[in-house]
C-alpha positions in Angstrom: -43.1 -194.4 91.2 -45.0 -192.7 88.6 -42.2 -190.0 88.3 -39.6 -192.6 88.1 -41.4 -194.2 85.2 -42.0 -191.0 83.4 -38.3 -190.2 83.8 -37.4 -193.6 82.4 -39.8 -193.2 79.4 -38.3 -189.8 78.7 -34.7 -191.2 78.8 -35.8 -194.0 76.5 -37.4 -191.6 74.0 -34.3 -189.3 74.1 -32.1 -192.3 73.4 -34.2 -193.5 70.6 -34.4 -189.9 69.1 -30.6 -189.7 69.1 -30.2 -193.1 67.4 -32.7 -192.2 64.8 -31.0 -188.9 64.2 -27.6 -190.6 63.8 -29.1 -193.3 61.5 -30.7 -190.6 59.3 -27.4 -188.6 59.2 -25.4 -191.9 58.4 -27.8 -192.8 55.6 -27.5 -189.2 54.3 -23.7 -189.2 54.4 -23.7 -192.6 52.7 -26.0 -191.3 49.8 -23.7 -188.2 49.4 -20.6 -190.5 49.3 -22.4 -192.8 46.9 -23.3 -189.7 44.7 -19.7 -188.4 44.8 -18.2 -191.8 44.0 -20.8 -192.1 41.1 -19.7 -188.7 39.8 -16.0 -189.5 40.1 -16.2 -193.0 38.6 -16.9 -191.5 35.1 -14.0 -189.2 34.9 -11.3 -189.9 32.4 -8.8 -190.8 35.1 -11.1 -193.3 36.8 -12.0 -194.9 33.5 -8.3 -195.1 32.5 -7.5 -196.8 35.8 -10.4 -199.3 35.2 -9.0 -200.0 31.7 -5.5 -200.5 32.9 -6.8 -202.9 35.5 -8.9 -205.0 33.1 -6.4 -205.2 30.4 -3.8 -206.3 32.9 -6.2 -209.0 34.1 -6.9 -210.2 30.6 -3.3 -210.5 29.6 -2.2 -212.1 33.0 -5.0 -214.6 33.7 -3.9 -218.2 33.9 -6.3 -219.9 31.6 -5.4 -223.4 32.8 -7.0 -222.7 36.2 -10.4 -221.8 34.7 -11.3 -225.3 33.6 -12.0 -224.5 29.9 -12.6 -227.0 27.1 -9.7 -227.6 24.7 -11.3 -225.6 21.9 -12.1 -222.7 24.2 -8.7 -222.8 25.8 -7.1 -222.5 22.2 -9.5 -219.6 21.4 -8.8 -217.7 24.6 -4.9 -218.3 24.3 -4.9 -217.0 20.7 -7.0 -213.8 21.9 -4.7 -213.3 24.8 -1.6 -213.5 22.6 -3.1 -211.2 19.9 -4.0 -208.6 22.6 -0.4 -208.8 24.1 0.9 -208.4 20.6 -1.3 -205.4 19.9 -0.5 -203.7 23.2 3.2 -203.9 22.2 2.8 -203.0 18.6 0.6 -199.9 19.2 3.5 -198.2 21.0 5.6 -198.6 17.9 3.2 -196.6 15.6 1.3 -199.6 14.1 -2.2 -198.2 13.3 -3.7 -201.7 13.0 -2.7 -202.6 16.5 -3.9 -199.2 17.7 -7.2 -199.8 16.2 -7.6 -203.2 17.7 -6.7 -201.9 21.2 -9.1 -198.9 20.8 -12.0 -201.3 19.9 -11.3 -203.3 23.0 -11.3 -200.2 25.2 -14.5 -199.1 23.6 -16.2 -202.4 24.4 -15.0 -202.5 27.9 -16.3 -199.0 28.6 -19.6 -199.7 27.0 -20.4 -203.2 28.1 -18.6 -203.4 31.4 -18.2 -200.0 32.9 -21.6 -198.9 31.9 -20.9 -195.7 30.0 -24.1 -194.2 28.6 -25.4 -191.1 26.9 -25.9 -189.4 30.3 -22.7 -190.2 32.2 -20.4 -189.9 29.4 -20.6 -186.1 29.7 -18.8 -186.4 33.0 -15.7 -187.3 31.2 -15.9 -184.6 28.4 -18.7 -182.1 28.6 -19.9 -182.5 25.1 -23.3 -180.8 25.8 -21.8 -177.6 27.2 -19.5 -176.0 24.6 -18.3 -173.3 27.0 -16.8 -176.0 29.2 -14.8 -177.8 26.5 -11.1 -177.2 26.4 -9.2 -176.5 23.2 -8.0 -180.2 23.3 -11.7 -181.4 23.5 -12.7 -179.3 20.5 -9.7 -180.3 18.5 -10.3 -184.1 19.3 -14.0 -183.7 18.3 -13.0 -181.9 14.9 -10.3 -184.5 14.0 -12.7 -187.3 14.8 -15.4 -185.9 12.6 -13.1 -185.0 9.7 -11.5 -188.4 10.0 -14.8 -190.0 9.3 -14.8 -188.3 5.8 -11.2 -187.8 5.0 -9.2 -190.6 6.8 -5.6 -189.6 7.4 -6.0 -186.5 5.3 -8.2 -185.0 8.1 -5.6 -182.6 9.4 -4.5 -181.5 6.0 -8.2 -180.8 5.0 -8.8 -178.8 8.1 -5.7 -176.7 7.6 -6.4 -176.0 4.0 -10.1 -175.3 4.5 -9.4 -172.6 7.1 -6.1 -171.4 5.8 -4.3 -172.3 9.0 -0.8 -172.6 7.5 -0.4 -168.7 6.9 1.8 -166.3 8.6 -0.1 -164.5 11.3 0.5 -162.1 14.2 -0.1 -163.5 17.7 -1.0 -161.4 20.6 2.3 -160.7 22.6 4.6 -161.5 19.6 6.1 -158.7 17.5 6.8 -160.8 14.3 4.5 -163.1 12.3 4.8 -166.8 12.7 3.2 -170.0 11.6 0.9 -170.9 14.5 -2.5 -172.4 15.1 -4.1 -170.7 18.1 -6.8 -171.8 20.6 -9.1 -169.0 19.2 -8.9 -170.5 15.8 -9.9 -174.0 17.0 -12.8 -172.5 18.8 -14.0 -170.6 15.8 -13.7 -173.8 13.7 -15.7 -175.7 16.2 -18.4 -173.2 16.1 -18.5 -172.9 12.4 -18.7 -176.7 12.0 -21.5 -177.1 14.4 -21.1 -180.9 14.7 -23.9 -183.2 15.8 -22.4 -186.0 17.8 -24.2 -189.3 18.5 -23.3 -191.6 21.3 -20.9 -193.6 19.3 -19.0 -190.5 18.3 -18.7 -189.4 21.8 -17.6 -192.8 23.2 -14.9 -193.0 20.3 -13.5 -189.6 21.3 -13.4 -190.6 25.1 -11.7 -193.9 24.0 -9.1 -192.0 22.0 -8.3 -189.8 25.0 -7.9 -192.7 27.3 -5.8 -194.6 24.8 -3.4 -191.8 24.0 -2.6 -191.3 27.7 -2.4 -195.0 28.3 -0.6 -196.5 25.3 -0.5 -193.6 22.8 1.7 -190.5 22.3 -0.4 -188.1 24.4 -1.7 -185.1 22.6 0.2 -185.9 19.4 -1.2 -189.4 19.1 -3.7 -188.7 16.3 -1.5 -186.1 14.6 1.4 -188.5 14.3 -0.9 -190.8 12.2 -2.0 -188.1 9.8 -0.5 -187.6 6.3 1.9 -184.7 7.1 5.6 -184.3 6.8 6.3 -184.6 10.6 5.7 -183.7 14.1 8.1 -182.7 16.9 7.8 -181.8 20.6 9.8 -180.2 23.3 11.5 -177.8 21.0 10.3 -174.5 22.3 9.1 -173.1 25.6 11.0 -173.0 28.9 12.6 -176.3 30.2 12.1 -177.3 33.8 15.8 -176.6 34.6 15.1 -172.9 33.9 12.5 -172.5 36.6 14.9 -172.9 39.6 17.1 -170.1 38.0 14.1 -167.8 37.5 12.8 -168.3 41.0 16.0 -166.8 42.4 15.9 -163.8 40.3 12.4 -162.8 39.0 9.3 -163.7 41.1 6.9 -162.0 38.7 8.2 -164.1 35.8 7.9 -167.3 37.8 4.3 -166.4 38.6 3.6 -166.1 35.0 5.2 -169.6 34.3 3.2 -171.2 37.1 0.0 -169.8 35.7 0.9 -171.1 32.2 1.1 -167.7 30.6 4.6 -168.5 29.5 5.0 -171.6 27.4 6.9 -174.4 29.0 8.7 -177.2 27.1 5.8 -179.5 27.8 3.6 -177.0 26.0 5.7 -177.4 22.8 4.0 -179.3 19.9 5.0 -178.5 16.3 4.0 -180.1 13.0 5.9 -180.0 9.7 3.3 -179.3 7.0 4.2 -178.9 3.3 7.5 -177.3 4.1 6.3 -175.1 7.0 7.0 -175.7 10.7 3.8 -174.8 12.4 3.3 -174.4 16.2 0.2 -175.8 17.7 -0.4 -173.3 20.4 -3.6 -174.8 21.6 -2.1 -178.2 22.4 0.1 -179.3 25.3 1.5 -182.5 26.9 0.2 -180.9 30.2 3.3 -181.8 32.3 6.9 -182.5 31.8 6.5 -186.2 32.9 4.1 -186.8 29.9 6.6 -185.3 27.4 9.3 -187.6 29.0 6.8 -190.6 28.7 6.4 -190.0 24.9 10.1 -189.6 24.3 10.9 -192.8 26.2 8.3 -194.7 24.2 8.3 -193.3 20.6 11.7 -194.7 19.5 11.4 -198.3 20.9 10.6 -200.1 17.7 13.0 -203.0 17.0 14.7 -202.4 20.4 17.3 -199.9 19.3 19.0 -199.7 22.9 18.3 -197.6 25.9 18.1 -193.9 25.8 20.2 -192.8 28.9 22.1 -189.9 30.2 25.3 -191.4 28.8 23.7 -192.2 25.5 21.6 -189.0 25.2 20.0 -189.5 21.7 18.5 -192.2 19.6 17.9 -192.3 15.8 15.4 -194.9 14.7 12.4 -195.7 12.5 8.9 -196.4 13.6 6.7 -199.4 12.3 5.2 -197.3 9.5 8.5 -196.1 8.1 8.7 -192.8 9.9 12.1 -191.5 11.1 12.3 -190.6 14.7 15.0 -188.8 16.6 14.9 -188.5 20.4 17.1 -186.5 22.6 17.2 -186.0 26.4 19.1 -184.1 29.1 22.0 -183.7 29.8 22.8 -183.8 26.0 19.9 -181.4 25.4 18.3 -178.8 27.6 15.0 -180.7 27.7 13.4 -183.9 26.4 12.6 -183.6 22.7 11.6 -185.8 19.7 11.4 -185.3 16.0 9.3 -187.5 13.8 9.7 -187.2 10.0 7.3 -188.9 7.6 7.7 -189.8 4.0 4.6 -190.2 2.0 5.7 -192.9 -0.5 2.4 -192.7 -2.5 3.2 -189.1 -3.5 6.8 -189.7 -4.4 6.6 -189.1 -8.2 8.4 -186.5 -10.2 5.1 -185.3 -11.6 3.8 -184.5 -8.2 6.9 -183.0 -6.8 8.0 -180.8 -9.9 4.9 -178.5 -10.6 6.1 -175.0 -11.7 6.0 -173.8 -15.3 8.5 -175.5 -17.4 8.0 -178.7 -15.4 7.8 -180.9 -18.6 11.3 -180.4 -19.6 12.7 -180.3 -16.0 11.1 -183.7 -15.4 12.6 -185.0 -18.7 16.0 -183.8 -17.8 15.8 -185.6 -14.3 14.7 -188.8 -16.0 17.5 -188.7 -18.5 20.1 -188.1 -15.8 19.0 -191.3 -14.0 18.6 -193.4 -17.1 22.1 -192.2 -18.3 23.6 -193.7 -14.9 25.0 -190.3 -13.8 26.4 -189.9 -10.3 23.9 -187.5 -8.7 24.0 -185.4 -5.5 20.8 -184.1 -4.2 21.6 -181.0 -2.0 19.7 -178.5 0.1 18.7 -177.7 3.7 16.7 -179.8 6.0 13.0 -180.3 5.0 13.6 -179.1 1.4 12.4 -182.5 0.0 15.7 -184.3 -0.9 14.6 -187.7 0.4 11.3 -187.4 -1.4 12.9 -186.4 -4.6 15.4 -189.3 -4.3 12.4 -191.7 -3.9 10.7 -190.3 -7.0 13.9 -190.4 -9.2 14.4 -194.1 -8.5 11.2 -194.9 -10.5 13.3 -194.1 -13.7 16.2 -196.4 -13.0 16.0 -199.5 -15.3 14.2 -202.5 -13.9 17.2 -204.7 -14.8 19.5 -202.8 -12.2 19.7 -204.0 -8.7 19.5 -201.4 -6.0 21.7 -201.4 -2.8 20.9 -198.7 -0.2 23.1 -197.5 2.8 21.2 -195.4 5.4 21.6 -194.2 9.0 18.0 -195.1 9.7 15.7 -196.8 7.3 13.6 -194.2 5.8 13.4 -194.7 2.0 11.5 -198.0 2.2 11.7 -198.5 -1.5 10.2 -202.0 -1.4 6.9 -200.5 -0.3 6.9 -198.7 -3.6 8.7 -201.3 -5.8 7.8 -204.7 -4.2 9.1 -206.7 -7.3 12.4 -205.0 -7.8 15.8 -206.3 -6.5 16.4 -203.9 -3.6 18.3 -204.4 -0.3 18.9 -201.7 2.3 21.5 -201.8 5.1 22.4 -199.6 7.9 25.0 -199.2 10.6 24.4 -200.8 14.0 26.2 -200.5 17.3 28.3 -203.6 16.3 28.6 -203.3 12.5 30.3 -200.2 11.0 29.1 -198.6 7.9 32.4 -199.5 6.1 31.5 -203.2 6.7 28.0 -202.6 5.2 29.6 -201.2 2.0 32.1 -204.1 1.8 29.2 -206.5 2.0 27.2 -204.7 -0.7 30.1 -204.9 -3.0 29.5 -208.7 -3.0 25.7 -208.5 -3.5 25.6 -207.9 -7.3 24.3 -204.5 -7.0 24.1 -202.1 -9.9 23.0 -198.8 -8.1 24.3 -197.6 -4.9 22.0 -195.2 -2.9 23.3 -193.4 0.3 20.5 -191.9 2.2 22.4 -189.0 3.7 26.1 -188.0 3.4 26.3 -186.2 6.8 29.5 -187.6 8.3 33.1 -188.0 7.2 33.1 -191.7 7.1 29.9 -191.8 4.9 31.4 -189.3 2.5 34.3 -191.7 2.1 31.9 -194.6 1.4 30.2 -192.5 -1.2 33.4 -191.9 -3.1 34.4 -195.5 -2.9 30.9 -196.8 -4.1 31.0 -194.3 -6.9 34.4 -195.5 -8.1 34.3 -199.2 -7.8 31.2 -200.6 -6.0 28.4 -199.9 -8.6 27.4 -198.6 -12.0 26.4 -195.2 -10.5 25.4 -193.6 -7.1 22.8 -191.4 -5.8 23.2 -189.6 -2.4 21.9 -186.5 -0.5 23.9 -183.8 1.2 23.3 -180.4 2.9 25.6 -178.3 0.9 24.4 -174.8 -0.1 26.4 -174.3 -3.3 28.4 -176.6 -5.6 31.8 -175.5 -4.5 30.7 -176.1 -1.0 29.7 -179.7 -1.9 33.1 -180.4 -3.4 34.9 -178.7 -0.5 32.9 -180.6 2.1 33.4 -184.0 0.4 37.1 -183.3 0.0 37.5 -182.2 3.7 35.6 -185.4 4.8 37.9 -187.5 2.9 40.9 -185.9 4.4 39.5 -186.0 7.9 38.5 -189.7 7.5 42.2 -190.4 6.6 41.4 -191.7 3.1 43.7 -189.0 1.7 46.3 -186.7 3.0 46.8 -184.3 0.1 44.0 -181.8 -0.6 44.6 -181.8 -4.4 44.4 -185.5 -4.7 41.3 -185.7 -2.5 39.7 -183.0 -4.6 40.5 -184.7 -7.8 38.9 -187.9 -6.6 35.7 -186.1 -5.8 35.3 -184.1 -9.1 36.2 -187.2 -11.1 33.2 -189.2 -9.8 30.7 -186.3 -9.2 28.6 -185.6 -12.4 25.6 -183.5 -11.4 24.2 -181.7 -8.3 20.5 -181.2 -8.0 19.9 -178.5 -5.6 16.6 -178.1 -3.8 15.2 -175.0 -1.9 12.5 -174.4 0.6 11.6 -170.7 0.7 10.2 -168.7 3.6 6.7 -169.5 2.4 7.3 -173.1 2.6 7.5 -173.7 -1.3 9.8 -176.4 -2.3 11.5 -176.5 -5.7 14.6 -177.3 -7.6 16.7 -174.1 -7.6 19.3 -175.4 -10.1 20.8 -178.5 -11.7 24.6 -178.2 -12.0 27.1 -180.2 -14.0 30.7 -180.8 -12.7 33.3 -180.7 -15.6 36.8 -181.8 -14.5 39.7 -179.8 -16.0 42.2 -182.1 -17.5 45.9 -181.2 -16.7 47.6 -180.8 -20.1 50.8 -179.2 -18.6 53.0 -182.3 -19.0 56.7 -182.1 -18.2 59.3 -181.8 -21.1 62.7 -183.2 -21.6 63.8 -180.6 -24.1 66.7 -179.5 -21.9 68.6 -182.5 -23.3 68.6 -180.9 -26.7 70.0 -177.6 -25.4 73.7 -177.0 -25.9 74.2 -174.2 -23.5 73.8 -174.1 -19.8 71.5 -171.0 -20.1 69.2 -173.0 -22.3 69.1 -176.0 -20.1 68.3 -173.8 -17.0 65.5 -172.1 -19.0 64.0 -175.5 -19.8 64.2 -176.6 -16.3 62.6 -173.5 -15.1 59.6 -174.3 -17.5 59.2 -177.7 -15.7 59.6 -176.0 -12.5 56.7 -173.5 -13.3 54.5 -176.4 -14.4 55.2 -178.2 -11.1 54.3 -175.3 -8.9 51.3 -174.7 -11.1 50.2 -178.3 -10.4 50.6 -178.2 -6.6 49.3 -174.7 -5.8 46.2 -173.0 -7.1 45.4 -174.9 -10.3 41.7 -175.3 -11.0 40.5 -178.9 -10.9 37.1 -178.4 -12.2 34.5 -176.0 -13.6 30.8 -176.0 -13.1 27.7 -174.8 -15.2 24.1 -174.7 -14.5 22.1 -176.9 -16.8 18.8 -175.8 -15.4 17.8 -172.8 -13.3 14.6 -171.6 -11.5 13.7 -168.1 -12.6 10.5 -166.2 -12.0 8.6 -169.4 -11.0 9.7 -171.1 -14.2 12.2 -173.9 -14.8 14.5 -172.8 -17.6 17.2 -174.9 -19.4 20.4 -172.9 -19.7 23.8 -174.4 -20.6 24.1 -177.5 -22.6 25.3 -180.8 -21.1 28.9 -181.5 -21.9 29.6 -183.8 -24.9 31.4 -186.2 -22.6 28.4 -186.7 -20.4 26.0 -186.8 -23.4 28.1 -189.6 -24.8 28.3 -191.6 -21.6 24.6 -191.0 -20.9 23.7 -192.3 -24.5 25.8 -195.5 -23.8 23.8 -196.3 -20.7 20.4 -195.9 -22.2 18.3 -198.3 -24.2 17.7 -197.5 -28.0 14.4 -195.9 -27.4 15.5 -193.6 -24.6 18.7 -192.7 -26.4 16.6 -191.4 -29.5 14.3 -189.5 -27.2 17.3 -188.0 -25.3 18.8 -186.9 -28.7 15.5 -185.2 -29.5 15.6 -183.5 -26.0 19.1 -182.2 -26.6 18.3 -180.8 -30.1 14.9 -179.3 -28.9 16.5 -177.4 -26.0 20.0 -176.5 -27.2 19.5 -176.7 -30.9 22.5 -178.8 -31.6 22.5 -182.3 -33.1 24.1 -185.0 -31.0 27.0 -186.8 -32.5 25.6 -190.2 -32.4 27.6 -193.2 -31.1 26.9 -196.7 -32.3 24.9 -198.5 -29.5 26.2 -201.8 -28.3 
């Protein structure tokens, strides 16, 4: 019996020991799991999931089921509506809505999610510089610079460290404009920022926001006062990878290890006339680039970007112009944002080289003299900015009517008290209809944002002839003869004219001056020349002298004279000549040939008495000839 009891006791002890062992092991596993969950809960991805869920709850909650008082219900409804509006507006480029959403995310992370000084480093390792990525360092730099310089932060950083200079990059044989990961690391080390908890949480908030509602890695860059930003315009597209896989395994390995840039690694900025590649930034994956392209053009519901409609041209809420393209039209998803700094659009800030005083005076008199002006040059040379600056000198009494493909001049922001109306084509309203409507809106000056297509060239000639007192427009022509030829050919293709000579006569009869701008390889932008167009009058009239001739030979000779005049008219007769009024030589603006007497007379007739007298002095000072004054009306 004792043996049996002993065995039973041993069995009980063994079972109890096993149970205790399993309990200890279970508790240990639970602690480990809890520890792992605790570590994961403060990653950027987990915090972003929390923010998405909470904002979704806030915007979709049924306030009538909560049993709120009437006053509280109104307050909560207003807050809910404001949040919905901000969540929608921040995707359109509205910086105020973005600020509102970021402040809410900041509060949710701090007050509800429990982010503190210790666990915030699990999202971004602020305290261990060696673990920071180039994106992390850049975000910290921009945040700290933004505290001092606002939206000039990126400009100040680039200027301080001379980042907008040509440089050689490892693996490339030619110099280029690029900002590398090493440069960002060096800047971070030199600045040696001291971040408090609020700075860290603001940086984490921005990172969550840009992947949730913002424009990914370019979100803060897009808000800066630069000329523009683009993405998806370099690197290998996804469609190329399958082709490489079949031909070159080593190259594919380099691509997968990100040693060869992909399309989603492509981020460029347009800074003071230079296209600079940000080699340290990336969208990370193709889907993120695609998300940005699908959201960045949505302001004012311009329609769907689809495979059949592979591009969209639109503006953002802050007035930036945005162009988005997608496959199959393009080889990869890509976007182009152009910004126009209306605060800097003055002639004094644009024209800065030696001789600028008389150059600015000439530009002012051309506008005040109501001359039809073309602003020509390549993309990015400053045509639109120059156009905005010149408008300042149009007399206040004149009403402005603007036709654009996408609203980008935004002249009402600069001149809110002036009579200005802008129109553009839509999917249902053609540009010709816009022009026809403008003819009935008491406009004095017609401004065409860009003459880039044949119908627009036809509108420009129409408006210059009958629709307004004078016209301003931009064009991409390289030389003055190219400008005339391009406008002539556009009118022929548009069906406005069928005869080349007649079409060219119409062009040169309305075109007074061409202001040609240049952007050189160093990114400098300046006026290369101002050219006057002088139509050549045809004085070779037909004669009827053959009637006076008595002999047949005499009559035939007179007939041959008329025949010669006819063939001269319809063949290679020159319809115009052109002279440069101002040229850019050795970094100096130099006034060269005098403005023609015809244009001087017409310019004076369109000026008030004070400006006409100053214009006379300008002519005499620069060309040494007194103006034959015409009595002012």
